C-alpha positions as CSV (number, residue, x, y, z in Angstrom):
1,M,187.2,115.9,84.5
2,V,187.9,118.6,87.1
3,Q,190.0,121.4,85.7
4,Y,192.6,123.0,88.0
5,N,194.4,125.0,85.3
6,F,192.5,128.3,85.6
7,K,194.7,130.0,83.0
8,K,192.7,128.3,80.2
9,I,189.4,130.0,81.0
10,T,188.3,132.1,78.1
11,V,188.2,135.9,78.4
12,V,184.8,137.2,79.4
13,P,183.8,140.3,77.3
14,T,181.8,143.2,78.7
15,G,178.2,143.7,77.8
16,K,178.8,146.1,75.0
17,E,181.7,144.1,73.6
18,F,179.5,141.0,73.8
19,V,176.8,142.6,71.6
20,D,179.3,144.0,69.1
21,I,180.9,140.5,68.7
22,I,177.6,138.6,68.1
23,L,176.0,141.2,65.8
24,S,179.2,141.5,63.8
25,R,179.4,137.8,63.4
26,T,175.7,137.6,62.4
27,Q,176.3,140.3,59.7
28,R,179.3,138.5,58.3
29,R,178.1,135.0,58.2
30,T,174.5,135.3,57.0
31,P,173.1,136.6,53.7
32,T,172.6,140.4,53.5
33,Q,170.8,140.9,50.2
34,V,167.0,140.7,50.1
35,H,164.3,142.2,47.8
36,K,160.7,142.8,48.2
37,G,159.9,140.9,45.0
38,Y,161.0,137.6,46.6
39,A,158.3,135.1,47.6
40,I,157.0,135.6,51.2
41,S,158.4,132.1,52.2
42,R,161.9,133.2,51.1
43,L,161.6,136.4,53.1
44,R,160.5,134.6,56.2
45,Q,163.3,132.1,55.8
46,F,165.8,135.0,55.4
47,Y,164.9,136.7,58.7
48,M,164.3,133.5,60.6
49,R,167.9,132.5,59.8
50,K,169.2,135.8,61.2
51,V,167.3,135.3,64.5
52,K,168.3,131.7,64.9
53,F,172.0,132.4,64.1
54,T,172.1,135.2,66.6
55,Q,170.5,133.1,69.3
56,Q,172.9,130.2,68.6
57,N,176.0,132.4,68.9
58,F,174.7,133.9,72.2
59,H,174.0,130.4,73.5
60,E,177.4,129.1,72.6
61,K,179.3,132.0,74.1
62,L,177.3,132.0,77.3
63,S,177.6,128.2,77.6
64,T,181.4,128.5,77.2
65,I,181.5,130.9,80.1
66,I,179.4,128.8,82.4
67,E,181.2,125.5,81.6
68,E,184.8,126.8,81.9
69,F,184.4,128.5,85.3
70,P,184.8,125.8,88.0
71,R,181.8,124.6,90.0
72,L,182.6,125.0,93.6
73,D,180.7,121.8,94.5
74,D,182.5,119.6,92.0
75,I,186.2,120.6,92.5
76,H,188.5,119.7,95.3
77,P,187.5,121.1,98.7
78,F,190.7,123.0,98.9
79,Y,190.0,125.0,95.8
80,G,186.3,125.3,96.7
81,D,187.1,126.9,100.1
82,L,189.9,129.0,98.6
83,L,187.6,130.4,96.0
84,H,185.0,131.1,98.7
85,V,187.6,132.9,100.8
86,L,188.8,135.0,97.9
87,Y,185.6,135.7,96.0
88,N,182.6,134.8,98.2
89,K,180.9,131.8,96.7
90,D,177.4,133.4,97.1
91,H,178.4,136.2,94.7
92,Y,180.2,133.8,92.4
93,K,177.2,131.5,92.1
94,L,174.8,134.4,91.7
95,A,176.9,135.8,88.8
96,L,177.0,132.4,87.0
97,G,173.3,132.0,87.7
98,Q,172.5,135.3,86.0
99,I,174.5,134.2,83.0
100,N,172.5,131.0,82.8
101,T,169.2,132.9,83.1
102,A,170.2,135.2,80.3
103,R,171.0,132.2,78.1
104,N,167.6,130.7,78.8
105,L,165.8,134.1,78.1
106,I,167.6,134.5,74.8
107,G,166.5,131.0,73.8
108,K,162.9,131.8,74.7
109,I,163.0,135.1,72.8
110,A,164.3,133.4,69.7
111,K,161.7,130.7,69.9
112,D,158.8,133.3,70.2
113,Y,160.0,135.5,67.4
114,V,160.7,132.6,65.0
115,K,157.1,131.5,65.6
116,L,155.9,135.1,64.7
117,L,158.1,135.2,61.7
118,K,156.4,132.1,60.3
119,Y,153.2,134.3,59.9
120,G,154.9,137.4,58.6
121,D,152.9,138.7,55.6
122,S,155.4,141.3,54.2
123,L,159.0,142.3,54.0
124,Y,158.6,145.2,56.4
125,R,156.8,143.1,59.0
126,C,159.4,140.3,58.9
127,K,162.2,142.9,59.1
128,S,160.6,144.6,62.1
129,L,160.2,141.3,63.9
130,K,163.9,140.5,63.3
131,V,165.0,143.9,64.7
132,A,162.8,143.4,67.7
133,A,164.2,139.9,68.4
134,L,167.8,141.0,68.1
135,G,167.1,144.1,70.2
136,R,165.6,142.1,73.0
137,M,168.5,139.7,73.0
138,C,171.0,142.5,73.2
139,T,169.0,144.1,76.0
140,V,169.2,140.9,78.1
141,I,173.0,140.8,77.6
142,K,173.4,144.5,78.6
143,R,171.5,143.8,81.8
144,V,173.9,141.1,82.9
145,G,176.9,143.4,82.1
146,P,177.9,143.8,85.8
147,S,177.9,140.0,86.2
148,L,180.1,139.7,83.1
149,A,182.6,142.3,84.5
150,Y,182.6,140.6,87.9
151,L,183.4,137.2,86.3
152,E,186.2,138.8,84.2
153,Q,187.8,140.1,87.3
154,I,187.6,136.7,88.9
155,R,189.1,135.1,85.8
156,Q,192.0,137.4,85.9
157,H,192.7,136.8,89.5
158,M,192.3,133.0,89.2
159,A,194.8,133.0,86.3
160,R,197.4,134.4,88.8
161,L,196.7,131.7,91.4
162,P,199.5,129.1,91.8
163,S,199.1,125.7,90.3
164,I,198.6,123.5,93.4
165,D,197.9,119.8,93.0
166,P,196.0,118.8,96.2
167,N,196.7,115.1,95.7
168,T,200.5,115.1,95.4
169,R,203.3,115.1,98.0
170,T,203.1,118.5,99.7
171,I,205.1,120.3,102.4
172,L,203.2,123.2,104.1
173,I,205.0,126.0,105.9
174,C,203.0,128.0,108.5
175,G,203.6,130.2,111.5
176,Y,203.6,133.8,112.6
177,P,204.5,136.6,110.2
178,N,208.2,137.3,109.7
179,V,209.5,134.1,111.2
180,G,211.5,133.0,108.1
181,K,209.0,130.9,106.1
182,S,209.7,132.6,102.7
183,S,213.5,132.5,103.3
184,F,213.2,128.7,103.9
185,I,211.3,128.0,100.7
186,N,213.8,130.1,98.7
187,K,216.6,128.0,100.1
188,I,215.2,124.6,99.2
189,T,213.3,125.4,96.0
190,R,213.7,127.8,93.0
191,A,210.7,129.8,94.1
192,D,211.5,133.5,94.2
193,V,209.4,134.7,97.1
194,D,209.9,138.3,98.2
195,V,211.6,138.5,101.6
196,Q,211.3,141.8,103.6
197,P,211.9,142.6,107.3
198,Y,208.3,143.5,108.0
199,A,205.2,141.4,108.6
200,F,202.8,140.2,106.0
201,T,205.2,140.4,103.1
202,T,203.6,137.2,101.7
203,K,199.9,137.9,101.0
204,S,199.0,134.8,99.0
205,L,200.1,131.2,98.6
206,F,203.4,130.6,96.8
207,V,204.5,127.2,95.4
208,G,208.0,125.7,94.9
209,H,209.2,122.3,94.1
210,T,212.0,120.2,95.5
211,D,213.3,116.6,95.2
212,Y,213.9,113.9,97.8
213,K,214.8,110.3,97.0
214,Y,214.0,110.9,93.3
215,L,210.5,112.0,94.1
216,R,209.0,115.5,93.5
217,Y,207.5,117.4,96.4
218,Q,205.7,120.7,96.2
219,V,206.4,123.2,98.9
220,I,203.7,125.8,99.8
221,D,204.6,129.0,101.5
222,T,201.5,130.4,103.4
223,P,201.0,133.9,104.7
224,G,201.5,134.5,108.4
225,I,198.8,133.7,110.8
226,L,197.9,135.8,114.0
227,D,196.5,134.4,117.2
228,R,192.9,135.7,117.1
229,P,189.4,134.3,116.8
230,F,188.5,132.6,113.5
231,E,185.8,135.2,112.6
232,D,188.3,138.1,113.0
233,R,190.9,136.7,110.6
234,N,191.3,138.4,107.2
235,I,191.4,137.0,103.7
236,I,195.2,136.6,103.8
237,E,195.2,134.5,107.0
238,M,192.2,132.5,105.7
239,C,194.3,131.3,102.7
240,S,196.7,129.7,105.2
241,I,193.9,128.2,107.2
242,T,192.3,126.8,104.1
243,A,195.5,125.1,103.0
244,L,196.1,123.6,106.5
245,A,192.5,122.3,106.6
246,H,192.3,120.6,103.2
247,L,195.8,119.6,102.0
248,R,197.2,116.2,103.0
249,A,200.7,117.5,103.7
250,A,203.6,117.5,106.1
251,V,203.3,120.7,108.2
252,L,206.4,122.7,109.2
253,F,205.4,125.1,112.1
254,F,208.1,127.8,112.2
255,L,209.0,129.2,115.6
256,D,211.2,132.3,115.9
257,I,213.1,131.6,119.2
258,S,215.0,134.9,118.9
259,G,211.9,137.1,119.1
260,S,213.1,139.3,116.3
261,C,209.8,138.8,114.5
262,G,208.0,140.9,117.1
263,Y,206.2,138.0,118.8
264,S,207.4,136.1,121.9
265,I,207.6,132.4,122.2
266,A,204.5,132.4,124.4
267,Q,202.5,134.1,121.7
268,Q,203.7,131.7,119.1
269,A,202.9,128.7,121.4
270,A,199.4,130.1,121.9
271,L,198.9,130.2,118.1
272,F,200.2,126.6,117.9
273,H,197.6,125.4,120.4
274,S,194.8,127.4,118.8
275,I,195.3,125.7,115.4
276,K,196.6,122.3,116.5
277,S,193.3,120.7,115.4
278,L,194.3,121.4,111.8
279,F,197.4,119.3,112.3
280,M,195.7,116.1,113.1
281,N,196.6,113.1,110.8
282,K,199.5,115.1,109.3
283,P,203.2,114.7,109.9
284,L,204.2,117.8,112.0
285,V,207.7,119.2,112.5
286,I,208.3,122.1,114.8
287,V,211.2,124.2,113.4
288,C,213.1,126.5,115.7
289,N,214.4,129.2,113.3
290,K,217.0,132.0,113.7
291,T,219.4,129.9,115.9
292,D,222.2,132.2,114.7
293,L,220.7,134.9,116.9
294,Q,219.5,132.8,119.8
295,P,220.6,129.1,120.2
296,L,218.0,126.7,121.4
297,E,220.1,125.8,124.5
298,G,220.2,129.5,125.5
299,L,216.5,129.8,126.1
300,S,215.0,130.5,129.5
301,D,213.4,127.7,131.5
302,D,209.9,129.0,130.8
303,D,210.5,129.2,127.0
304,K,212.0,125.7,127.0
305,K,209.0,124.4,128.8
306,L,206.7,126.0,126.2
307,V,208.8,124.4,123.4
308,M,208.7,121.0,125.0
309,E,204.9,121.2,125.4
310,M,204.6,122.0,121.7
311,K,206.8,119.0,121.0
312,A,204.5,116.8,123.1
313,E,201.4,118.0,121.2
314,A,203.2,117.3,117.9
315,M,203.9,113.8,119.1
316,K,200.2,113.3,119.8
317,T,199.3,114.3,116.3
318,V,201.7,111.7,115.0
319,I,200.2,109.0,117.2
320,G,196.8,110.0,116.2
321,Q,197.5,108.9,112.6
322,G,197.9,105.3,113.8
323,G,201.7,105.0,114.0
324,E,204.5,105.7,116.4
325,P,207.2,108.1,115.3
326,T,210.4,106.5,114.2
327,D,212.5,109.3,115.7
328,E,211.4,111.7,118.4
329,E,214.2,114.1,117.5
330,G,212.5,114.5,114.0
331,V,209.6,116.3,115.6
332,L,211.7,119.3,117.0
333,L,214.5,120.7,114.8
334,S,216.5,123.8,114.8
335,M,218.0,125.7,111.9
336,S,219.1,129.1,110.6
337,T,218.2,130.2,107.1
338,L,220.9,132.9,107.2
339,T,223.8,130.5,107.8
340,E,221.9,127.6,106.1
341,E,222.6,125.4,109.1
342,G,220.1,122.6,109.4
343,V,218.0,123.6,106.4
344,I,218.6,120.4,104.5
345,A,218.0,118.4,107.7
346,V,214.6,120.0,108.1
347,K,213.6,119.4,104.5
348,N,214.7,115.7,104.6
349,A,212.9,115.1,107.9
350,A,209.6,116.5,106.6
351,C,209.9,114.6,103.3
352,E,210.8,111.3,105.0
353,R,207.9,111.5,107.5
354,L,205.4,112.4,104.8
355,L,206.7,109.5,102.6
356,N,206.3,107.0,105.5
357,Q,202.8,108.2,106.1
358,R,201.8,107.8,102.5
359,V,203.3,104.3,102.3
360,E,201.5,103.3,105.5
361,M,198.2,104.6,104.2
362,K,198.6,102.6,100.9
363,M,199.4,99.5,102.9
364,K,196.1,99.9,104.7
365,S,194.1,100.5,101.6
366,K,191.9,97.9,99.9
367,K,194.0,98.0,96.7
368,L,197.0,96.4,98.6
369,N,195.9,92.8,97.8
370,D,195.8,93.7,94.1
371,C,199.4,94.9,94.2
372,L,201.0,92.4,96.5
373,N,201.0,89.7,93.9
374,R,203.3,91.9,91.8
375,F,205.8,92.1,94.6
376,H,206.6,88.5,95.3
377,V,210.1,87.6,96.5
378,A,210.9,83.9,96.1
379,M,212.8,82.4,99.1
380,P,213.9,78.8,98.2
381,K,213.8,76.2,100.9
382,P,217.0,74.2,101.6
383,R,216.7,70.6,100.4
384,D,219.8,69.4,102.3
385,Q,222.5,70.5,104.7
386,K,225.0,71.5,101.9
387,E,226.0,75.1,101.9
388,R,225.7,76.8,98.5
389,P,227.3,80.3,98.9
390,P,226.8,82.8,96.1
391,C,229.2,82.4,93.1
392,I,231.1,85.6,92.6
393,P,233.7,85.7,89.8
394,Q,237.3,86.3,90.8
395,A,237.5,89.4,88.6
396,V,234.6,91.0,90.5
397,L,236.3,90.2,93.8
398,E,239.6,91.7,92.6
399,A,237.8,94.8,91.4
400,Q,236.0,95.2,94.7
401,Q,239.3,94.9,96.6
402,R,241.0,97.5,94.4
403,Q,238.1,99.8,94.9
404,A,238.2,99.3,98.7
405,E,242.0,100.0,98.7
406,A,241.5,103.1,96.6
407,T,238.8,104.4,98.9
408,S,241.0,103.8,102.0
409,E,244.0,105.5,100.4
410,K,241.8,108.4,99.4
411,Q,240.6,108.7,103.0
412,K,244.1,108.5,104.4
413,R,245.5,111.1,102.0
414,K,245.2,114.7,103.2
415,L,244.6,117.4,100.7
416,E,246.0,120.9,100.8
417,K,242.6,122.1,102.0
418,D,242.7,119.8,105.0
419,L,246.2,120.8,105.8
420,E,245.2,124.5,105.6
421,E,242.3,124.0,108.1
422,E,244.6,122.1,110.5
423,N,247.3,124.8,110.4
424,G,245.4,128.0,111.0
425,G,243.3,128.4,107.9
426,A,243.7,130.8,104.9
427,G,246.3,133.6,105.4
428,V,248.2,131.6,108.0
429,Y,249.1,128.4,106.3
430,S,251.4,128.6,103.4
431,A,251.4,125.7,101.0
432,S,254.8,124.3,99.9
433,L,255.1,123.9,96.1
434,K,258.4,122.0,96.3
435,K,257.5,119.1,98.7
436,N,256.6,116.8,95.8
437,Y,259.9,117.2,93.9
438,I,261.6,114.0,93.1
439,L,265.3,114.4,93.9
440,A,268.1,112.1,94.9
441,N,268.1,113.7,98.4
442,D,265.0,115.0,100.0
443,E,267.0,117.7,101.8
444,W,267.5,119.4,98.5
445,K,263.8,120.2,98.0
446,E,263.7,123.5,99.8
447,D,267.1,124.7,98.5
448,N,267.0,128.0,96.5
449,M,268.0,127.6,92.9
450,P,269.8,130.7,91.5
451,E,269.2,131.8,87.9
452,I,272.7,133.3,87.3
453,L,275.9,131.8,88.8
454,D,279.4,133.0,88.0
455,G,278.1,134.8,84.9
456,H,276.4,131.8,83.4
457,N,272.8,130.8,83.1
458,V,272.1,128.0,85.5
459,Y,269.5,126.5,83.2
460,D,272.2,125.8,80.6
461,F,273.8,123.3,82.9
462,I,270.8,121.4,84.1
463,D,271.1,118.8,81.4
464,P,274.7,117.5,81.3
465,D,274.1,115.7,77.9
466,I,272.9,118.8,76.1
467,L,275.9,119.1,73.8
468,M,275.6,115.5,72.8
469,R,271.9,115.8,72.1
470,L,272.6,119.0,70.0
471,E,275.1,117.0,67.8
472,E,272.6,114.2,67.3
473,L,269.9,116.8,66.4
474,E,272.2,118.4,63.8
475,K,273.1,115.1,62.3
476,E,269.4,114.2,62.0
477,E,268.6,117.5,60.4
478,G,271.5,117.0,57.9
479,V,270.2,113.6,57.0
480,Q,266.7,114.9,56.5
481,Q,267.9,117.8,54.3
482,G,269.9,115.4,52.2
483,L,266.8,113.2,51.8
484,E,264.8,116.2,50.8
485,A,267.4,117.3,48.2
486,D,267.6,113.8,46.7
487,D,263.8,113.4,46.8
488,D,262.4,113.4,43.3
489,F,258.9,112.8,42.3
490,E,258.0,109.5,40.8
491,M,255.9,109.0,37.7
492,D,253.9,105.7,37.6
493,G,256.5,104.0,39.8
494,A,259.5,104.8,37.6
495,E,262.4,107.0,38.8
496,L,263.9,109.7,36.7
497,T,267.1,109.2,34.7
498,P,270.2,111.2,35.5
499,E,269.6,113.4,32.5
500,E,266.0,114.1,33.7
501,Q,267.2,114.8,37.2
502,S,269.8,117.3,36.0
503,L,267.0,118.9,33.8
504,L,264.7,119.1,36.9
505,A,267.5,120.7,39.0
506,E,268.1,123.3,36.3
507,I,264.4,124.1,36.1
508,R,264.1,124.5,39.8
509,K,267.2,126.7,39.9
510,R,266.0,129.0,37.1
511,K,262.5,129.2,38.7
512,V,264.0,130.4,42.0
513,C,266.1,133.0,40.3
514,L,263.4,134.4,38.1
515,S,260.7,134.5,40.7
516,S,262.5,137.3,42.6
517,S,262.3,139.7,39.7
518,I,259.4,141.9,38.6
519,G,259.5,140.5,35.1
520,S,259.1,137.0,36.4
521,K,256.0,138.1,38.4
522,R,254.5,139.6,35.3
523,A,255.3,136.5,33.3
524,L,253.6,134.5,36.0
525,L,250.5,136.7,35.8
526,R,250.3,136.4,32.0
527,A,250.7,132.7,32.3
528,D,247.9,132.5,34.8
529,Q,245.7,134.7,32.6
530,L,246.4,132.8,29.3
531,F,246.3,129.3,30.8
532,P,243.9,129.0,33.7
533,G,244.8,125.4,34.2
534,N,247.8,125.0,36.5
535,S,249.4,122.2,34.6
536,I,249.1,120.1,31.4
537,K,249.1,116.3,31.4
538,I,251.0,115.0,28.4
539,N,249.6,111.7,27.1
540,N,252.0,108.8,27.3
541,L,251.0,107.8,23.7
542,L,252.6,111.1,22.4
543,L,255.7,110.4,24.4
544,K,256.6,106.9,23.3
545,E,259.5,108.1,21.3
546,W,260.8,110.3,24.1
547,G,260.6,107.9,27.0
548,D,258.8,105.0,28.7
549,N,255.1,104.9,29.5
550,Y,254.7,107.5,32.2
551,H,252.9,110.7,32.7
552,L,254.9,113.9,32.9
553,W,253.3,116.9,34.7
554,V,255.0,120.1,33.7
555,S,254.0,123.4,35.1
556,I,253.1,125.9,32.4
557,R,254.7,128.7,34.4
558,V,258.0,126.8,34.6
559,W,258.3,126.3,30.8
560,R,257.4,130.0,30.2
561,L,260.0,131.1,32.7
562,I,262.8,129.0,31.2
563,V,262.0,129.8,27.5
564,P,259.7,132.9,27.4
565,G,259.3,132.7,23.7
566,V,258.3,129.1,23.5
567,S,254.7,128.1,24.0
568,L,253.5,124.5,24.3
569,G,252.0,123.1,21.2
570,V,249.1,121.7,23.0
571,V,247.5,125.1,23.2
572,K,247.9,126.0,19.5
573,G,247.3,122.5,18.2
574,R,251.0,121.7,17.4
575,D,253.1,118.7,18.5
576,P,253.9,119.2,22.2
577,L,257.2,117.3,21.7
578,I,258.6,120.4,19.9
579,G,258.4,122.6,22.9
580,I,259.8,119.9,25.2
581,M,262.8,119.2,23.0
582,T,263.4,122.9,22.6
583,V,263.7,123.3,26.3
584,Q,265.9,120.3,26.6
């Protein structure tokens, strides 16, 4: 599979680093202890393993470099020519060829010395052969050090190249330097291309992405091109030429009709005619930029004639692809990136024409017959003269009618923004905040309302029934307070007896009085310290003689406040009824 993500290429070490990596790995992953008393076969095997392991590591590392770098003959022609323009494919292939030669030489060296080690007759001779084998391998690697350094520089540069998919929907922007190409791509995409008022600010290809009709388009900003012979163009210009030649894209040729870029319309027209062969079989749109400085209608007759000639040539390129243009006005458009006037129209026109061309090409392909059977629309034939209109539910018709009425009302209604524009704009039109008041008489809307009149607050007399409402509120509060006073807690559904209610009232009264004194606070603190539980539940079995079957929750602090010297018998193991009866 062809690899276009050059960021994944492994780092290429220098010659010295290469040797250090391999020898260190050999030392760490192979045995290091050997004695002269070992059998000669064991000694031979020990050093043969070192030589083979070193050769294998060199082979794997060099093979990784050769395989990960793209082959110019196998990748897309766009990338092949782009790499040739940037790095010179002759030097590139020569460097990879030297790496391949070094790999083969290391394999031959290992093979020869393994054969010699098979006939080693002593420890010293086997060790000397091993040292010679590893030394020759390292010498080969050091000799290709410049090629390794060159490939590392190429790898770093390729990692910074934009990720361009040559087969997807693409919009290509080209033209003279400083005509507004980078400003346009910044407007329609999120690409942050540097924009400066001098020429050749963009020195490489930049990619952005935009959407049209739920489809993703990649937009490529190319460096500026000058009108000069092909062999005189530099690397920056050749990047643009390569993209124009190999990418199947919609081309936007930018034309600065104001002349602020430093080139006249005649010079830009000459550039267009010199590279028009690159526009064949591509949707072409001529964009007249910087209309805020010079409108298209204000051009001289000679300049208008040049622009019309360019439009005619653009129409020929469209006809050359086998189809007539749907709209002649879509070939020549005007816009201004400063005021953003016409920017979206240019983008939509380019995307639409590219989409139509791609659909037309798919319709002419051989795969169409395989796809048509999936797009069958059944058209039933009438069997009689009876009309059978579609059955639409009444609820759906009513909803459609309501929606249509709401839309018409929304269109008829004028907002404050519309009124402001009709009456002079901001600073001239003053919106009335009282015109929507609902009053008995519309003439009262603009009347001034005083705050103080005859020494009285006007807002006190706005509601004529305020006194009656106040009385009702006071009555309601009195009833609520009475309910709260009479509210008593229920125990298992049974109400308290009058004696119990009077006892509860006395307890609450004493609690309020004693809570305000310092002694009561200390008593509360002691109660909390002695009895961490907040309350004690007295079992109804113990209270059969005292009352009906219900649970009585009595706060420890309340009993201690009423009778400080009395403690509940539950704590000390006595009968709890004693304390209760004492309090009663």
